[in-house]
Phi, psi and omega in degrees: 000134176263102184297331180297337178301330179297312179297318178298320179296319177298315179299315181297331179268358180073030181254129178284148178299319181301310180294319181295318180298321175299317182298322184257012176060055180222142178285150178298320178299317178297320178301308182295326178295318178296319179296312182296317182276353183051051181213131183207137176288150183299324181293328177290316178298323177294319179295317179298313181298315181297316181297329180265357177072033178233162176279159178302324181296340178307324185284351181260007176281137183288341187280131173253113183297142180290155174294155184306323184270004182257066185296320182301318181294318183293334179279326188262348184251139174243156178306318184298337180295339186261349186272122177232163177302322178296320179295317179299318177298317181296317179296317179300316178298316179296318178296321177297320177298315180296318179297318178297317179295316178296320178297318179298325181275357177079025180257000000 
């Protein structure tokens, strides 16, 4: 999972991190720490996903949508350009962690 995609998604939607953190009851410092450390509890990821109207699996997509004003990038890049064997391994590991956490929580 690329945690930075969460911040990019907020930017693409014109939502400030500060306002979003208030909305999901998370400190701005905590948000940036999770992004920096690439570590997040499943319940936080679920709150983020719900607030943005996306599924948790959305964050495991290799594609990073271009910013609204970056037309050249959106024309020249395809999702497949970003998928590598290392990325697939990383996504698989993250999904396995999430499945274990969900199983532990009885979901």
